[in-house]
FIMI-249083 format. One record per residue: residue number from 1; x, y, z of N, C-alpha, C in turn. Coordinates in steps of 0.2 Angstrom, whole numbers, plus 5000, padded with zeros to 4 digits. Example, Ala and Ser with C-alpha at 12.3 -4.5 7.8 and 13.67 -1.06 7.14 Angstrom:
NODE   zalo    n_X    n_Y    n_Z   ca_X   ca_Y   ca_Z    c_X    c_Y    c_Z
NODE      1   5066   4972   5039   5062   4978   5039   5066   4984   5039
NODE      2   5064   4989   5035   5068   4995   5036   5064   5000   5039
% end
This chain:
NODE   zalo    n_X    n_Y    n_Z   ca_X   ca_Y   ca_Z    c_X    c_Y    c_Z
NODE      1   5155   4834   5190   5160   4837   5193   5157   4843   5197
NODE      2   5159   4843   5203   5157   4848   5208   5163   4852   5211
NODE      3   5162   4858   5214   5167   4862   5217   5171   4858   5223
NODE      4   5167   4854   5226   5171   4850   5232   5176   4845   5229
NODE      5   5174   4842   5223   5179   4838   5220   5185   4841   5218
NODE      6   5184   4847   5215   5190   4851   5213   5194   4854   5219
NODE      7   5191   4855   5225   5194   4857   5231   5198   4851   5233
NODE      8   5196   4845   5233   5199   4839   5235   5205   4838   5231
NODE      9   5204   4839   5224   5209   4837   5219   5215   4842   5220
NODE     10   5214   4848   5221   5219   4853   5222   5223   4852   5229
NODE     11   5219   4850   5234   5222   4848   5240   5227   4842   5240
NODE     12   5226   4837   5236   5230   4832   5234   5236   4834   5231
NODE     13   5235   4839   5226   5241   4842   5222   5246   4846   5227
NODE     14   5243   4850   5231   5247   4854   5235   5250   4851   5241
NODE     15   5247   4845   5243   5250   4842   5249   5254   4836   5247
NODE     16   5253   4834   5241   5258   4828   5238   5255   4822   5240
NODE     17   5249   4821   5242   5246   4814   5243   5239   4814   5246
NODE     18   5236   4809   5246   5229   4808   5248   5229   4809   5256
NODE     19   5234   4806   5259   5234   4805   5267   5235   4812   5269
NODE     20   5240   4816   5267   5241   4823   5269   5235   4828   5268
NODE     21   5233   4827   5262   5227   4831   5260   5221   4830   5264
NODE     22   5219   4824   5266   5214   4822   5270   5215   4825   5277
NODE     23   5221   4825   5280   5222   4828   5286   5222   4835   5286
NODE     24   5224   4838   5281   5223   4846   5280   5216   4848   5280
NODE     25   5212   4844   5276   5205   4846   5275   5201   4844   5281
NODE     26   5204   4839   5285   5200   4836   5291   5194   4832   5288
NODE     27   5195   4828   5283   5190   4824   5281   5193   4816   5281
NODE     28   5189   4811   5281   5191   4805   5281   5194   4803   5274
NODE     29   5200   4799   5274   5204   4798   5268   5200   4794   5263
NODE     30   5196   4789   5265   5191   4785   5260   5187   4790   5257
NODE     31   5184   4795   5260   5179   4800   5257   5183   4804   5252
NODE     32   5189   4806   5253   5193   4810   5248   5195   4806   5242
NODE     33   5197   4799   5243   5199   4795   5238   5193   4794   5233
NODE     34   5187   4792   5237   5181   4791   5233   5179   4797   5228
NODE     35   5180   4803   5231   5178   4809   5228   5183   4810   5221
NODE     36   5189   4808   5222   5194   4809   5217   5192   4804   5211
NODE     37   5190   4798   5213   5188   4793   5208   5182   4795   5204
NODE     38   5177   4798   5208   5171   4801   5204   5173   4806   5199
NODE     39   5177   4811   5201   5180   4816   5197   5183   4813   5191
NODE     40   5187   4808   5192   5190   4805   5186   5185   4802   5181
NODE     41   5180   4799   5184   5175   4795   5180   5171   4801   5176
NODE     42   5169   4806   5180   5166   4812   5176   5170   4814   5170
NODE     43   5176   4815   5171   5181   4818   5166   5183   4813   5161
NODE     44   5182   4806   5163   5184   4801   5159   5192   4801   5157
NODE     45   5195   4803   5162   5202   4803   5162   5206   4802   5168
NODE     46   5212   4799   5168   5216   4798   5175   5219   4805   5176
NODE     47   5218   4807   5182   5221   4813   5185   5228   4812   5188
NODE     48   5229   4806   5191   5235   4805   5194   5238   4798   5191
NODE     49   5244   4797   5191   5247   4790   5190   5249   4788   5197
NODE     50   5247   4782   5199   5249   4779   5205   5256   4776   5204
NODE     51   5261   4779   5208   5268   4776   5208   5270   4774   5215
NODE     52   5270   4767   5215   5271   4764   5222   5265   4766   5227
NODE     53   5267   4769   5232   5262   4772   5237   5260   4779   5236
NODE     54   5263   4782   5231   5262   4789   5230   5258   4791   5224
NODE     55   5257   4797   5222   5253   4799   5217   5257   4805   5213
NODE     56   5257   4804   5206   5260   4809   5202   5255   4812   5197
NODE     57   5255   4818   5196   5250   4821   5191   5251   4818   5184
NODE     58   5245   4816   5181   5245   4814   5174   5244   4820   5170
NODE     59   5245   4819   5164   5244   4825   5159   5237   4828   5160
NODE     60   5232   4824   5161   5225   4827   5162   5225   4831   5168
NODE     61   5228   4829   5173   5228   4832   5180   5232   4839   5179
NODE     62   5237   4839   5176   5241   4845   5175   5237   4850   5171
NODE     63   5233   4848   5166   5229   4853   5163   5223   4855   5167
NODE     64   5221   4852   5172   5215   4854   5176   5217   4858   5182
NODE     65   5224   4859   5184   5226   4863   5190   5224   4870   5189
NODE     66   5226   4873   5183   5224   4880   5182   5217   4882   5182
NODE     67   5213   4878   5178   5206   4880   5178   5202   4879   5185
NODE     68   5205   4873   5188   5202   4872   5195   5203   4878   5200
NODE     69   5209   4880   5200   5211   4886   5204   5207   4892   5203
NODE     70   5206   4893   5196   5202   4899   5194   5195   4898   5196
NODE     71   5192   4892   5195   5185   4891   5197   5184   4893   5205
NODE     72   5188   4890   5209   5188   4891   5216   5189   4898   5218
NODE     73   5193   4902   5214   5194   4909   5216   5188   4913   5214
NODE     74   5185   4911   5208   5179   4915   5206   5174   4914   5211
NODE     75   5173   4908   5213   5168   4906   5218   5169   4910   5225
NODE     76   5175   4911   5227   5177   4914   5233   5175   4922   5232
NODE     77   5177   4924   5226   5175   4931   5225   5167   4932   5225
NODE     78   5164   4928   5222   5156   4928   5222   5154   4928   5229
NODE     79   5156   4924   5234   5154   4924   5241   5156   4930   5244
NODE     80   5162   4933   5243   5164   4939   5246   5159   4945   5244
NODE     81   5157   4945   5237   5153   4950   5235   5146   4950   5238
NODE     82   5143   4944   5239   5137   4943   5242   5138   4945   5249
NODE     83   5143   4943   5253   5144   4945   5260   5144   4952   5261
NODE     84   5148   4956   5256   5149   4963   5257   5142   4967   5256
NODE     85   5138   4964   5252   5131   4967   5251   5127   4966   5257
NODE     86   5127   4960   5260   5124   4958   5266   5126   4962   5272
NODE     87   5132   4963   5272   5135   4967   5278   5133   4974   5278
NODE     88   5132   4977   5272   5130   4984   5271   5123   4985   5272
NODE     89   5119   4979   5271   5112   4980   5272   5110   4979   5279
NODE     90   5114   4976   5283   5113   4975   5290   5119   4974   5294
NODE     91   5124   4979   5293   5130   4979   5296   5130   4984   5302
NODE     92   5136   4984   5305   5137   4989   5311   5144   4991   5311
NODE     93   5145   4997   5313   5152   5000   5313   5153   5004   5320
NODE     94   5158   5002   5323   5160   5006   5330   5165   5010   5329
NODE     95   5164   5017   5330   5169   5022   5329   5172   5025   5336
NODE     96   5178   5025   5337   5181   5028   5343   5183   5035   5341
NODE     97   5182   5040   5345   5184   5046   5343   5187   5050   5349
NODE     98   5191   5054   5348   5194   5059   5353   5188   5063   5356
NODE     99   5187   5064   5362   5181   5067   5365   5179   5074   5361
NODE    100   5185   5077   5360   5184   5084   5357   5182   5083   5349
NODE    101   5182   5077   5347   5180   5076   5340   5174   5072   5338
NODE    102   5171   5070   5344   5165   5066   5343   5159   5069   5340
NODE    103   5158   5075   5341   5152   5079   5338   5154   5081   5331
NODE    104   5160   5084   5330   5163   5086   5324   5170   5084   5323
NODE    105   5172   5080   5319   5168   5078   5313   5165   5071   5314
NODE    106   5167   5067   5319   5165   5060   5319   5158   5059   5318
NODE    107   5153   5062   5322   5146   5061   5321   5143   5063   5315
NODE    108   5146   5068   5312   5144   5071   5305   5146   5065   5300
NODE    109   5152   5062   5300   5154   5057   5296   5149   5051   5296
NODE    110   5148   5049   5302   5144   5043   5304   5137   5044   5301
NODE    111   5134   5050   5302   5127   5052   5300   5127   5052   5292
NODE    112   5131   5055   5289   5131   5055   5282   5132   5048   5279
NODE    113   5136   5044   5282   5137   5037   5280   5130   5033   5281
NODE    114   5127   5034   5286   5120   5031   5287   5115   5033   5283
NODE    115   5115   5039   5280   5110   5041   5275   5111   5037   5269
NODE    116   5117   5036   5267   5119   5032   5261   5118   5024   5262
NODE    117   5119   5022   5268   5118   5015   5270   5114   5014   5276
NODE    118   5107   5015   5275   5103   5015   5281   5102   5009   5285
NODE    119   5104   5003   5282   5104   4997   5285   5110   4996   5290
NODE    120   5115   5000   5290   5121   5000   5295   5119   5004   5301
NODE    121   5120   5001   5307   5120   5004   5313   5127   5006   5315
NODE    122   5127   5011   5320   5134   5014   5322   5134   5016   5329
NODE    123   5140   5016   5332   5141   5018   5339   5147   5022   5339
NODE    124   5147   5027   5343   5153   5032   5344   5155   5031   5351
NODE    125   5161   5029   5352   5164   5028   5358   5169   5034   5360
NODE    126   5168   5038   5365   5173   5044   5366   5179   5042   5371
NODE    127   5184   5045   5370   5190   5044   5374   5194   5051   5375
NODE    128   5197   5052   5380   5200   5059   5381   5207   5059   5379
NODE    129   5210   5054   5376   5217   5053   5374   5217   5050   5368
NODE    130   5222   5052   5363   5222   5049   5357   5225   5042   5357
NODE    131   5229   5040   5362   5232   5034   5363   5226   5029   5365
NODE    132   5221   5031   5369   5216   5027   5371   5211   5026   5365
NODE    133   5211   5030   5360   5207   5029   5354   5210   5024   5350
NODE    134   5217   5024   5349   5221   5019   5345   5220   5013   5349
NODE    135   5220   5012   5355   5220   5006   5359   5213   5002   5357
NODE    136   5207   5006   5357   5201   5004   5355   5201   5000   5349
NODE    137   5204   5003   5344   5205   5000   5337   5209   4994   5337
NODE    138   5215   4995   5340   5220   4989   5340   5217   4983   5344
NODE    139   5213   4984   5349   5210   4979   5353   5204   4975   5349
NODE    140   5202   4979   5344   5196   4976   5340   5189   4978   5343
NODE    141   5189   4982   5348   5183   4985   5351   5179   4990   5346
NODE    142   5183   4993   5342   5181   4998   5337   5185   4997   5331
NODE    143   5181   4998   5325   5185   4997   5318   5188   5003   5316
NODE    144   5186   5009   5318   5189   5015   5316   5190   5020   5321
NODE    145   5196   5024   5321   5197   5029   5326   5197   5036   5323
NODE    146   5195   5041   5326   5196   5048   5324   5200   5052   5329
NODE    147   5205   5055   5327   5210   5058   5332   5214   5063   5328
NODE    148   5218   5067   5332   5222   5072   5330   5229   5069   5328
NODE    149   5232   5071   5323   5238   5069   5320   5244   5074   5321
NODE    150   5250   5072   5322   5253   5066   5321   5252   5061   5327
NODE    151   5253   5055   5327   5253   5050   5332   5259   5046   5331
NODE    152   5261   5043   5337   5267   5038   5336   5265   5032   5332
NODE    153   5269   5029   5328   5267   5023   5324   5266   5017   5329
NODE    154   5262   5013   5326   5261   5007   5330   5260   5001   5326
NODE    155   5263   4995   5327   5263   4990   5322   5255   4987   5321
NODE    156   5254   4986   5315   5247   4984   5314   5242   4989   5313
NODE    157   5243   4995   5314   5239   5001   5314   5241   5006   5309
NODE    158   5236   5008   5305   5237   5013   5299   5234   5020   5301
NODE    159   5238   5025   5301   5236   5032   5302   5235   5035   5295
NODE    160   5230   5038   5295   5228   5041   5288   5225   5048   5289
NODE    161   5229   5053   5287   5226   5060   5287   5220   5061   5283
NODE    162   5215   5065   5285   5209   5066   5281   5208   5073   5280
NODE    163   5209   5077   5285   5207   5085   5284   5211   5089   5288
NODE    164   5211   5095   5287   5214   5101   5291   5208   5104   5294
NODE    165   5208   5104   5301   5203   5107   5305   5205   5114   5307
NODE    166   5201   5119   5304   5203   5126   5305   5199   5129   5311
NODE    167   5202   5133   5315   5199   5136   5321   5198   5144   5320
NODE    168   5193   5146   5322   5192   5154   5322   5189   5157   5328
NODE    169   5189   5163   5328   5187   5167   5334   5179   5168   5334
NODE    170   5176   5167   5339   5168   5168   5339   5166   5172   5345
NODE    171   5163   5178   5343   5160   5182   5349   5153   5183   5349
NODE    172   5150   5185   5354   5142   5186   5354   5139   5190   5349
NODE    173   5133   5189   5347   5130   5194   5342   5130   5201   5344
NODE    174   5131   5205   5339   5131   5212   5341   5138   5215   5343
NODE    175   5143   5211   5343   5150   5214   5344   5154   5215   5338
NODE    176   5151   5215   5332   5155   5216   5326   5161   5221   5327
NODE    177   5159   5227   5329   5163   5233   5329   5169   5232   5334
NODE    178   5169   5227   5338   5175   5226   5343   5180   5222   5340
NODE    179   5179   5218   5335   5184   5214   5333   5185   5214   5325
NODE    180   5192   5216   5323   5193   5216   5316   5194   5209   5313
NODE    181   5194   5209   5306   5195   5203   5303   5201   5203   5299
NODE    182   5206   5199   5300   5206   5194   5305   5208   5197   5312
NODE    183   5207   5192   5317   5209   5194   5324   5216   5191   5326
NODE    184   5220   5196   5328   5227   5193   5330   5227   5190   5337
NODE    185   5230   5184   5337   5230   5181   5343   5233   5185   5349
NODE    186   5238   5189   5347   5241   5194   5352   5235   5199   5355
NODE    187   5230   5200   5351   5225   5205   5354   5220   5202   5358
NODE    188   5220   5195   5359   5215   5192   5363   5217   5192   5371
NODE    189   5222   5196   5372   5224   5197   5379   5219   5201   5383
NODE    190   5216   5198   5388   5210   5202   5392   5203   5200   5389
NODE    191   5203   5197   5383   5196   5195   5381   5193   5189   5385
NODE    192   5188   5190   5388   5185   5184   5392   5183   5178   5387
NODE    193   5185   5172   5389   5184   5166   5385   5179   5161   5388
NODE    194   5175   5158   5384   5172   5152   5387   5176   5146   5384
NODE    195   5178   5142   5389   5182   5136   5388   5179   5129   5390
NODE    196   5180   5124   5387   5178   5117   5390   5182   5115   5396
NODE    197   5180   5109   5398   5183   5107   5404   5191   5106   5404
NODE    198   5194   5107   5410   5201   5106   5410   5203   5099   5408
NODE    199   5210   5099   5406   5213   5093   5403   5210   5090   5397
NODE    200   5205   5093   5394   5203   5091   5387   5208   5093   5382
NODE    201   5209   5089   5377   5214   5090   5372   5214   5097   5369
NODE    202   5208   5098   5367   5207   5105   5363   5208   5111   5367
NODE    203   5206   5111   5373   5207   5116   5378   5214   5117   5379
NODE    204   5218   5112   5381   5225   5112   5382   5229   5115   5376
NODE    205   5227   5113   5370   5230   5115   5364   5229   5123   5363
NODE    206   5223   5125   5364   5221   5132   5363   5225   5136   5368
NODE    207   5225   5134   5375   5228   5138   5380   5236   5138   5378
NODE    208   5239   5133   5376   5246   5133   5375   5247   5137   5369
NODE    209   5243   5137   5364   5244   5142   5358   5244   5149   5360
NODE    210   5239   5151   5364   5238   5158   5367   5244   5160   5371
NODE    211   5247   5155   5375   5253   5157   5379   5259   5158   5375
NODE    212   5259   5154   5369   5265   5155   5365   5265   5162   5361
NODE    213   5259   5165   5361   5258   5171   5358   5258   5177   5364
NODE    214   5261   5175   5370   5261   5179   5375   5254   5182   5378
NODE    215   5249   5178   5377   5243   5179   5379   5241   5174   5385
NODE    216   5239   5177   5391   5237   5173   5396   5229   5172   5396
NODE    217   5227   5166   5394   5219   5165   5393   5215   5168   5399
NODE    218   5210   5172   5398   5206   5174   5403   5199   5170   5403
NODE    219   5199   5165   5407   5193   5161   5407   5187   5164   5411
NODE    220   5182   5166   5407   5176   5169   5410   5171   5164   5412
NODE    221   5170   5159   5408   5166   5153   5410   5169   5147   5408
NODE    222   5169   5142   5413   5172   5135   5411   5166   5130   5411
NODE    223   5164   5127   5406   5159   5123   5405   5161   5115   5405
NODE    224   5157   5111   5409   5159   5104   5409   5158   5100   5402
NODE    225   5153   5102   5399   5151   5099   5392   5153   5104   5386
NODE    226   5156   5101   5381   5159   5105   5376   5153   5108   5372
NODE    227   5147   5105   5372   5141   5107   5369   5138   5114   5372
NODE    228   5141   5115   5378   5138   5121   5382   5142   5127   5380
NODE    229   5147   5127   5376   5151   5133   5374   5147   5137   5370
NODE    230   5144   5135   5365   5140   5139   5360   5134   5143   5364
NODE    231   5130   5139   5367   5124   5143   5370   5127   5148   5376
NODE    232   5132   5147   5379   5135   5152   5384   5138   5158   5380
NODE    233   5141   5157   5374   5143   5162   5370   5138   5166   5367
NODE    234   5133   5163   5364   5127   5166   5361   5123   5171   5366
NODE    235   5123   5169   5372   5120   5173   5377   5125   5178   5381
NODE    236   5130   5179   5378   5135   5184   5381   5140   5182   5386
NODE    237   5140   5176   5387   5145   5174   5393   5152   5175   5391
NODE    238   5154   5176   5385   5161   5177   5383   5162   5175   5376
NODE    239   5168   5175   5374   5170   5174   5367   5173   5167   5367
NODE    240   5175   5164   5361   5178   5157   5361   5182   5156   5355
NODE    241   5186   5152   5355   5190   5149   5349   5187   5142   5348
NODE    242   5185   5141   5342   5181   5135   5341   5183   5132   5333
NODE    243   5182   5126   5332   5182   5124   5325   5178   5127   5320
NODE    244   5180   5128   5314   5176   5132   5309   5169   5129   5308
NODE    245   5168   5122   5308   5162   5120   5306   5157   5121   5312
NODE    246   5159   5121   5318   5155   5123   5324   5153   5130   5324
NODE    247   5158   5134   5321   5157   5141   5321   5152   5143   5316
NODE    248   5151   5139   5311   5146   5141   5306   5139   5141   5309
NODE    249   5138   5136   5314   5132   5136   5317   5130   5142   5321
NODE    250   5136   5144   5324   5135   5151   5328   5134   5156   5324
NODE    251   5137   5156   5318   5136   5162   5313   5129   5162   5311
NODE    252   5125   5156   5310   5118   5156   5308   5114   5160   5313
NODE    253   5116   5160   5319   5113   5163   5325   5116   5170   5327
NODE    254   5119   5173   5322   5121   5180   5322   5127   5181   5326
NODE    255   5131   5176   5328   5137   5177   5331   5142   5180   5327
NODE    256   5147   5183   5329   5153   5186   5326   5158   5181   5325
NODE    257   5160   5179   5318   5165   5174   5317   5171   5178   5313
NODE    258   5177   5177   5316   5183   5180   5313   5188   5175   5312
NODE    259   5192   5176   5307   5198   5172   5306   5203   5174   5311
NODE    260   5208   5170   5312   5214   5171   5317   5220   5172   5313
NODE    261   5224   5177   5316   5231   5178   5313   5236   5178   5319
NODE    262   5241   5173   5318   5241   5168   5313   5236   5163   5313
NODE    263   5235   5159   5307   5230   5154   5307   5231   5149   5312
NODE    264   5225   5146   5315   5226   5141   5320   5222   5135   5317
NODE    265   5226   5129   5316   5224   5123   5313   5227   5117   5315
NODE    266   5224   5111   5314   5227   5105   5316   5225   5100   5311
NODE    267   5229   5094   5311   5227   5089   5306   5223   5084   5310
NODE    268   5218   5081   5306   5213   5076   5309   5214   5070   5304
NODE    269   5214   5064   5307   5214   5058   5303   5210   5053   5306
NODE    270   5211   5047   5303   5208   5041   5306   5213   5036   5307
NODE    271   5212   5031   5311   5216   5025   5312   5212   5019   5311
NODE    272   5215   5014   5308   5211   5008   5307   5217   5002   5307
NODE    273   5215   4996   5308   5219   4990   5308   5221   4989   5301
NODE    274   5227   4987   5300   5230   4985   5293   5227   4979   5291
NODE    275   5227   4977   5284   5224   4971   5282   5217   4972   5279
NODE    276   5214   4966   5277   5207   4967   5275   5203   4969   5280
NODE    277   5198   4973   5278   5193   4976   5282   5186   4973   5281
NODE    278   5182   4974   5286   5175   4972   5285   5172   4976   5280
NODE    279   5167   4974   5277   5163   4978   5271   5161   4984   5274
NODE    280   5158   4985   5280   5155   4991   5282   5161   4996   5284
NODE    281   5166   4993   5287   5172   4998   5288   5175   5001   5282
NODE    282   5176   4996   5277   5179   4999   5271   5175   5004   5267
NODE    283   5168   5002   5267   5164   5007   5264   5163   5014   5268
NODE    284   5164   5013   5274   5164   5020   5278   5170   5024   5277
NODE    285   5176   5021   5277   5182   5024   5275   5182   5027   5268
NODE    286   5180   5023   5263   5179   5026   5256   5174   5032   5256
NODE    287   5168   5031   5259   5163   5036   5259   5166   5042   5262
NODE    288   5169   5042   5268   5171   5048   5271   5177   5051   5268
NODE    289   5181   5047   5265   5187   5051   5261   5183   5055   5255
NODE    290   5178   5052   5252   5175   5056   5247   5172   5062   5249
NODE    291   5168   5062   5254   5164   5067   5257   5169   5073   5259
NODE    292   5174   5071   5263   5179   5076   5266   5183   5079   5260
NODE    293   5185   5075   5255   5188   5078   5249   5184   5083   5245
NODE    294   5177   5081   5245   5173   5086   5241   5172   5092   5245
NODE    295   5171   5092   5252   5171   5098   5256   5177   5102   5255
NODE    296   5183   5100   5255   5189   5104   5255   5189   5107   5248
NODE    297   5188   5103   5243   5189   5106   5236   5184   5111   5235
NODE    298   5178   5111   5238   5172   5116   5237   5175   5122   5240
NODE    299   5177   5122   5246   5180   5128   5250   5185   5131   5246
NODE    300   5190   5127   5244   5196   5129   5240   5194   5133   5234
NODE    301   5189   5130   5230   5186   5134   5224   5183   5141   5226
NODE    302   5180   5141   5231   5177   5147   5233   5182   5152   5235
NODE    303   5187   5150   5239   5192   5154   5241   5196   5157   5235
NODE    304   5197   5153   5230   5201   5155   5224   5197   5160   5220
NODE    305   5190   5160   5221   5186   5165   5218   5186   5171   5221
NODE    306   5189   5172   5227   5190   5178   5231   5187   5178   5238
NODE    307   5183   5173   5240   5180   5173   5247   5185   5171   5252
NODE    308   5184   5174   5258   5188   5172   5263   5187   5165   5266
NODE    309   5191   5163   5271   5189   5156   5273   5182   5155   5276
NODE    310   5180   5160   5280   5174   5159   5284   5168   5159   5279
NODE    311   5169   5164   5274   5163   5165   5269   5163   5159   5265
NODE    312   5169   5156   5263   5169   5151   5258   5166   5145   5261
NODE    313   5168   5143   5268   5165   5138   5271   5158   5139   5273
NODE    314   5155   5145   5274   5148   5146   5275   5144   5145   5269
NODE    315   5147   5147   5263   5144   5146   5257   5143   5138   5255
NODE    316   5149   5135   5256   5149   5127   5255   5144   5124   5260
NODE    317   5144   5126   5266   5139   5123   5271   5132   5124   5269
NODE    318   5130   5130   5266   5123   5131   5264   5122   5127   5258
NODE    319   5126   5126   5253   5125   5121   5248   5124   5114   5250
NODE    320   5128   5112   5255   5127   5105   5258   5120   5104   5261
NODE    321   5118   5110   5265   5112   5109   5269   5106   5109   5264
NODE    322   5106   5113   5258   5101   5113   5253   5101   5106   5250
NODE    323   5106   5103   5248   5106   5096   5245   5103   5091   5250
NODE    324   5105   5092   5256   5102   5087   5261   5095   5088   5262
NODE    325   5093   5094   5262   5085   5095   5263   5082   5092   5257
NODE    326   5084   5093   5251   5081   5090   5245   5081   5082   5245
NODE    327   5087   5080   5248   5088   5072   5248   5083   5069   5253
NODE    328   5083   5073   5259   5079   5070   5265   5071   5070   5263
NODE    329   5070   5076   5259   5063   5076   5257   5060   5071   5252
NODE    330   5065   5069   5248   5064   5064   5243   5064   5057   5246
NODE    331   5069   5056   5250   5070   5049   5253   5073   5050   5260
NODE    332   5068   5051   5264   5071   5052   5271   5074   5046   5274
NODE    333   5080   5047   5277   5083   5041   5280   5080   5039   5287
NODE    334   5076   5043   5289   5072   5042   5296   5065   5040   5294
NODE    335   5063   5034   5297   5056   5032   5296   5051   5037   5297
NODE    336   5047   5038   5292   5041   5042   5294   5036   5039   5298
NODE    337   5032   5044   5301   5027   5041   5306   5021   5040   5301
NODE    338   5018   5034   5302   5012   5032   5298   5006   5034   5302
NODE    339   5002   5038   5299   4996   5040   5303   4991   5035   5302
NODE    340   4988   5033   5307   4982   5028   5307   4976   5032   5305
NODE    341   4972   5029   5301   4965   5032   5300   4961   5033   5306
NODE    342   4957   5038   5306   4953   5039   5312   4948   5034   5313
NODE    343   4945   5033   5319   4940   5028   5319   4934   5031   5316
NODE    344   4929   5026   5313   4924   5029   5310   4919   5033   5314
NODE    345   4919   5032   5320   4915   5036   5325   4918   5043   5327
NODE    346   4924   5044   5325   4928   5050   5327   4931   5049   5333
NODE    347   4935   5054   5335   4939   5053   5342   4934   5053   5348
NODE    348   4936   5049   5353   4932   5048   5359   4932   5054   5363
NODE    349   4926   5056   5365   4925   5061   5370   4921   5060   5376
NODE    350   4922   5064   5381   4918   5062   5387   4911   5066   5386
NODE    351   4906   5062   5388   4900   5065   5387   4896   5065   5394
% end
């Protein structure tokens, strides 16, 4: 008895006859009939009673249906398990991200996932609009999208909130005395700001928030690349309102980081197609949910112990960086350079 014989047997049961089963399986009817006869010979029992031109399950056949289905189901699960391991060893994940979120948090999530699954390669595709991010996922060009919530519902697409992104005020090093903690939005009137390019989602949101607080943004420097905001600020070009995780990098370089009053925050989430996901996609989502949840819980614990938001996030970030340093030292996710032994005669020199 082999698994193909069981598959043919169940097809005959489900389709009510050899002819229809052969058509459904796309095999020749004589081949299917011969397989059934071999199965009956192996089991030494009749599985069907021939009634006229049809087949009716015999008692032995009725007894075989359940175990046969279980065996094929178990085999399918075994194949799925092997395929998932294989996909994580040499898989790929394409992530669509709102342009303002591609560096943080999308790139951070992808990098952390790759450390845990170095066989998986990744690509991050940027879009300027959340609808375009969702379209990349819906079309199948990307498996996961990272964007701002809420978004309009769309059939076949799952929207899942992952974290609250906090924004803070950041000023050049040495300006501590000029800004209380927290900084009121209303007090930013007349403060020169460094902002990203026009029509960017985050810039429009920040400007709209300031105007709602009766503050007309004073743009001192407009940069075409979001990555240019920090170096411009650190060199005195102006202050900025930026995500807390990015502000922690500025704080390491002596920038002044202050909370805002009222707090400025937005919800960040992922979009993915409904239904069964590829192994790499499912693993990425599970891994990212775990890391994000761990980060938020760590910050909350430190705030409950008396630290402010910025200090709690900075302390959590320090713990993460120390853990990563130890992890990379023990098992670097980046291939190390293998030094070739020097030639026996030593390095070549001009004589």
